[in-house]
Structures are given as C-alpha cells and as structure tokens.
N, C-alpha and C positions, 0 to 999 in steps of 0.2 A: 392628357395622357389617360389611356384606358387600361384598366387592370382587370384581369380575369384569373381566378384561382380554381384549380381543379384538384380534388383529393385523389391521390394514387394509393395503390396497395403498398404495404411495407412501411407505413408511417412516412410517406413522402407527399409532397405537393408540387404541382406544376403552376408556376406563376407566369402568366402571359402578359407582356407589357407592349402596348402599341403607342408610338409617338406620332403626332401629326407632322407634316412636312415643316410647319413653322417651328415646332418644338425641336425637331432634329436639326433644322438649319442653324439654331443657336449653338449646338454642339459642333456642327460642321465649321462654323466661323471660329469657335474656340480652338478646334483642332488645327485649322489652317494657321492661326497665329502661333500655335505651339510648334508646328513643323517649321514655319518660317524663322522662328527664333533661333534655330540651329543651322539655318541655311545661309550660305554666303556666296555672293557672285561679285566678281571684280567690278568696281565702280559703285557698289552699294555697301553701306555699312551692314554688319551682321544683324539680321532680324528686320532689315528695312527693304528687302527685296519685294517688289510688287507681285501680286498673285499671278497676273498674266504672264510675267517673265518666268516665274517658277514653273507654271504649267507648260509654257513653250519649251523650256529646257528639259524638264523631267518627262513630259509627254503625257502624264495623266495625274489625276488626284487620288490614286489608289492609296498612297500612304496617308493622305488626309482623311479619307473615308475610314481607313482602319483605325486611326486615332479617334475619329468621331464616334465610331461604334464603341470603343473602350470607354470614352468619356460619358456617353449616353447611358451605358449599362451601369457604370459606377455612380452616375448621378441620379439614377431613378430606381435601382433595384431595392435599396434599403428603404426608400420612401414608400415603395409599393408594398413591401411586406409589413411595414408599420401600419400603413393605411388599412390593409386587409387583415391585420392581426395574425399574421402567419408566424408561428413560433419556430423559426429556423434554428437548427442546432449545428449546422456546418456550412461550408461554402457551397454555392450552387454549381450545378453543371449547366452552362449556358449554351443555347443553340439558336442559330438564326440562318436565314437564307442569304448568302453573300451576294447572290445575283440581284437581290431586291434592294441592295444598299446603294442609293444614289443621292447626289447633291440636293436635288429638288424634290425628293420623295420622303415619305414617312419611313418609320423604321419599327419593325416588330421583332421581339426576341422572346424566347421562353427560357425559364430557369427552373430546373428540377432540383429540389432541395429536401434533405431529411428534416422532418419537423418533430417537435416534442409530441410523443405519442398520446393518442386518445386512449382512455381507459374505460372499459366496461366493468364497473365494480360488481363483484358478487357479494356474498355475505361477509360483513366485517365486524358487526357487533354480535355479541353472544357466542363467540367462538368457544367451543368446548375443549377442555384440556384435562386429562387425567394425570394427577400428580401424586407420587408416593410421599408418605410422611418421611421426613429426614430424621435419621437417628445416628448416633455414634456408637459403634459396637465396642465391646470390651477390647477386642484385638486391635482395633484402630487406635484406641486411647493408649494402650500399652506400647504400641509401636512408636507413637509420637513421643511419649514420655521417655522411651529409651533413646530416641534420636536426640532429644534435648539433653539427656545425660551424656551421650556420646560427644555432643558439641562441646561439652565442658571437660572432656577427657584430657588427660595429660599423658605424655609418653615417658616411660621409665625404662631404664636398662633392664634387659632380661638376663639374669645371671644363670650361667651353666645350662642354657636352653638352646633349642634349635629353632630355625625359622618356621613359623606357621602362618597360615592365612591371616591377614590383618596386621601382622607385625610390620614395623618400619625398620628397614635395613639400611645401614650406612656402609657403602662398599665401593671398591674400584672396579672398573671394567674396561676392556679393550676388545674391539671386534675385528675379525679377519675374514676376508673373502678370498678363496683360493690361496690362503696362506699370507695374504697381503693386508696390512692394516688399512682401513678406509677412513676418509675424512669424516669427522663428527661421530666416530665410533668409540671415543675414549673419554673417560671422566674419572676423577678421583673424589672420594668422600661424597659420593652421590647418595641422596636419601630417597628411598622408594618404598611406598606401601605395597606390600605383596598382595596381589589380588585386585589392585586398582586398574589393571589393564593398560598402564601407561606404556609398557614396552611391547614389542611384537609378540605374537602368540608363541607360547612355549618357554619364553625367557623366565618369567616369574615362577611358573610351575616347577621348573628345574632347580630353582633355588630353595624350594621347600626342603627342610631337614638339614640344611647347612648350619654349621656352628661358627661362633666368633673365631676369627683367625683362619678359617678354612678357605682353601682355594679350589676352584672347580672350573671345568670347561663345559660350556653350554652349547649344544648343537641346535640351531634354529634355522628357519627359512623365512626370508622376507616375503610379505604378501605380494601377489602379482600387481596389486593396485598401489603399492608403496609409492610415496611422493618423490623419492629420489630415483631418477631414471636408471642410474647405474647399479642400483641395488634390487630392483624389482625381480621377484621370483628367485633370488640368489640364495644358495645355502651359505651359512655363516657359522663361525665359531666365536663365542665370547669367552674370554678368560676373566674370571671374577674372583675377587678376594673380599671376604666379609670382615668389617672392622667392628661394627656394633649391631646389636639386635635390640630393638625397643618394642615394647608392647603397650597397648592402651590401658590406662588405669581409669576405669569409668566410676565416677562418684556415685555413692548411694543416694537414692531419692529419700531425703528426710527433711525435717524443718530447717536444718542448717543450710542444706543445698538451696531450698526455696528462698531463704532470706538473702542469699548471695545474688539472686536474680533481681532483687530490688523492684519487684512488681507492685504497683500501687494496690493496696487493699488485699494483698496476698501474702500471708505470713507463715502458713503451715502447709504440710504435705497435702492434707485433705482439701484445703482451699485451692492449692495449685492444681490438683487433679480436676477439680470442678471448673477452674479457670480454663485449663487446656481443653476440657470437654466442651465448654461453652464456645470457645474460639473455633474448634473443629465444626461444631454444629452451625455456627454463623457462616463459616466458609461453605459448608455443604448447602445451606439454604440459599446463599448468594449464587452458587453454581446452578442450583435447581431453578432459581428465578431467571437466570440468563437463558437456560434451556427452555423454560416455559415461554418466555417472551419471544425467543427465536422461533419456536414452533408456531406460536400464534400468528406472528408476522408472515411466516412461510405459508400458513393456511390461507391467510387473507390474500396473499399474492397468487396462490394456486387457484383461488376462487375467482380471481379477476381475469379478464381477457385483455391482453395488451401485446402489441407488436413493437419490440424494442429495435430501433435502427442500429446498424453496425457502427455508425459513427459515434453514437453515444457510448457504446461498449468500448470502442477504441479510446475515447477520451478518458473514460474511467480507468482503463488500463494504464494510460499515460500518467494519470494522477498517482496510481499505486506505485508505478515504477519510480516516479520522482520521490515518493516517500521512502522507498527502499534505498534510492541513491543518497538521500539525505542521511539515512541511518548508516550507510556504508562510510560516508565521510567522517562520521563521528569516531570510526575505528581507523581512520586514515587509509581507507581502501577505496578503490574505484568501484563503480557498479559491476564491472566485468569480474573483478577479483572477488567481490562479495558473492556474486552468483556462482562463481567457480567452486566455492566451498560446498555448494549444494549440488554440484555436478551438472550445472546448467549454463547455457549461454543465453544471450538476451532474447533471441528468437524463441528458444525453448521456454523461457520464462514467460514471454508474452502468451504463448499457447496455454501454459499452466494457469494464467490469470483470466482466461476467457470466461469460464463459468462463474468464478467469484465476481468478476466485474459485471457480468450480465445480471447476476442475482442482486448485486448492490444497486444497480441502476433500476431494476424492476421494483425493488422495495421503495426506492425514493419516489419513483413515478406513481406507484399505487398509493402511497401515503399522501402524496401531493394531491391526488384526486380526491382522497377522503377530506383533506383540508378544504378543498373547494366545495365539495358537496355539503359538508357540515358547517361551512362558513366559519372555520376556525381562524381566529385572529389573536394577536397579542395586544393586550392593553398597553398604553404608553408606560404605565408603571412597571409592568412585567418586562418590557423591552429594556427600560433603563436599568432595572435590577440585574438583568443578564449581562448587559454591557459593563456595568460596574464590576460584576463578578469576574468577567473575562479580563477586564483591564487590570484588576488586582492580580489575577493569575499570571499575566504577562508583565507585571510590575511596570505598568504605564499609568499615566493620568488618563482620565476618562476621555477628554477631548482629543488627546494624542491618539488613543486607541481608535476613536471614531474616524479620525483622519486617515487611518491605515487600512480600514476594512470597507467592504461593500455592505452598507447597512440593510439594503433591500435583500441581499442574499442571506445575511445573518437572520433577518426576520423570517425568511422563508424556511430556513433550517429549524429555527425555534418553533415555528408553527407545526412542522412535521413532528417535532418532539412532543408537542401537545396532542397531536393526533395519535401518536403511539400510546401516550398515557391514557387517552380516552378509550382506545380499543382494549388496552390491558384491564382497565377498570370495568369494562362491560363484558369481559370474557367470563365464561362459566367454568370455574375450577372445581373439579370433582375429586 
C-alpha cells in the first residue's frame, strides 16, 4: 500500500492511497463472500452458491466490486492516517475513478479531510496588560449594606395609609375584556409588591394612592407580545379591592443586627462594615482577574495565525448545545422550550453560537500549540492529584473515576491549564 499526503488550504489534507492488485484482490474475495452470504439459488444452500453461477445469473460482478471498494477504504484509511500522523478531525470525503475498479487491478482513492490546524504562534510571553487598582467606593458599600438590611426586613401592616411604591398589597382582582371575564384573570387575597413589575404595564401604577377597603377599576392594555394569544394587544378592565397594605420595616444597622447574622469573627457594626467591604473588594479583584486573563488569552490568540476548520467549530457548537440541553432537563424542559424563552429556535441558536464556538476552539488550539512548543507536561504526581480531586468532586473512588474518563484527554486539558498559568505568570501587568 502506498500512501501520499498533500496539505491543502483551510486546514485540510488530501490522503491518496494506492493498493496493488494483490492487496485489492483480498478485499474482492472478502466482498464476494459477503455478497454470496445473502444470495440464494434453488438447489444450493444460502451462502453456498458458486461464484461462476452467481456471475452467470447476475451478469456482472458490479455489486461485488462496490462492496470491495467499501471494504478496502474502511480497511486502509485509518491505517493510512495513523501511519502518516494525519490528525483528522472529521470524516473524509472520498473520491475514486469507478472506471478503474476491476477484479484483477489495483485500486486508488483519495480522501480529503479536515485536520487539526497548524498554528503559527506570535508573541505569547510578556503580554502587557494595564489594570486599574480595585477599590470599594463609599456609595457601593452603603448600597450593599442597605441591601443586606432589606433582606432582613419584615412586613408590617400600614395603618390609615395609602399604597406607595414598595408596599405589599393583599387584594382581590378580576379582569374583563369587552365586558367578559377571561380565564386566569381572577384571584382573591393576592399579595403583590407594588413596583415589582409582576403585572402588565399600568396595573401597579394605578393602584398607587388606594386605601384599605377601597375598590377601583384599572384600565390597562395587554402587550402585543403577551404570552396568551387571545389577550395580545387587548384593552382590559380589572376590578380590584384592597384588603391590606403592608410596608417594609428595615432594621437599623447596629451591633444587635450584626450579632443576629452569626458571622464568624464579626461582632460589631464597625467589624461588619469592614467585612462587607473586604468581600466586595475580593469580588472586584476576582472579576478583574478574570477580565485580565481573558484579555491576555485573547491577545495571544490575536497574535497567532491559525485557520480553524468549520467541522471543529460545528463540533464545539454541538458540545455547547448538549450542555444547554442538559441544563434544560434540570428544569423539566426540552431544548426547544428552553430556547423559546430566549426568543430563539435551534437554528437561530446555532447561529448565535458560531462566534463563541470559534473563539473557544481557537483558544484551545493556540494553547495546545504553546504546550507543544514549551514541552509542557504533567508529572505523574500532578496528574494523580488532579484525578483524586476530580474523583472527590464527583463522589467516586479514584479507580472508578479513571474507568469512566479518557485519561489522555484529561491530561491534555490539564496541560493546557498549565500553559495558561505560565502565560499569566509571564505577563507584564502595569
């Protein structure tokens, strides 16, 4: 068997395989046996018909040659790309001259396949990044402190008052369209925070100023994009009756409030304020780190020259879609239902994923090239430590976890993580 490989543009390769007539005759004999296994003639058991009788009855060996071609391609293609170290990433497009396929002849075919892209690395060490110092402003701290107090707020009855924004109202309502009550438009003792936007536009605003026991008719219009087809864009009247008005009672920030939080090492108002400020700063620094690392990786990818084949992008999109499908199942939804909440169908979502998928593949391919160039490898100790950590995360024994994963693939991903850590370490942060 002769194998010739030619690089093509667009991260593709052409693999040309030539079989001698002796090599092809083996596949021809195997194909003939396979065809005869399903052929039956009166007077012979199934699969025992002599070849000459088959040929006399059928008139040609065309079916045998077709099967021989399939067997020879399947039997030699993977051997050929392994021998020539062609890193194919999808199934090949195979071509051959059918007029040259004969019983006593050789056989030649070409297979064009997408290959793992070659990368021309640019600068990847010493990437410069300007980063601002992270600080927590007084306004940010006060906002979070108030949010924490509001989380501990309790609702108390509002005596002799009227409805204001932020009040929680207990009321009855019934909706009518063209004077007719509609399904789902009635409730009793319904609790609603005014200003939360839970009801259609105009509903909550028209309740402002109402008092306990008061009744009122609210004139509203359902949005054109409303989920119920029979109510879209319709004018409606809601009859409402207020039973209770409640307002939030927000606790004062003092030592007593802090003690109720039961935070370790935090006992006073001053300690709590410092604790919250430290947590805010930690969050801002973590976010800044993610932004810094993303920017460094993006610069490295921009500095590199690489042609990503569409097949790799499509595979990454498929992975992303499977992840979303799994997420949807956790909510008891199909993928289509989950996407519909975002106003997308599957084809539209695939289009949305194109650029993120390409960026993800590019990052992986470029970092993999750095792994190769810098000869980055995991020590046995590092690999075992990561496997143990992952096994614990998935609540498995180490050996059970090993049996369920591709160790070579895991090692490759971990090597890429080491490459990331290395380029981050060598980046110049200003």
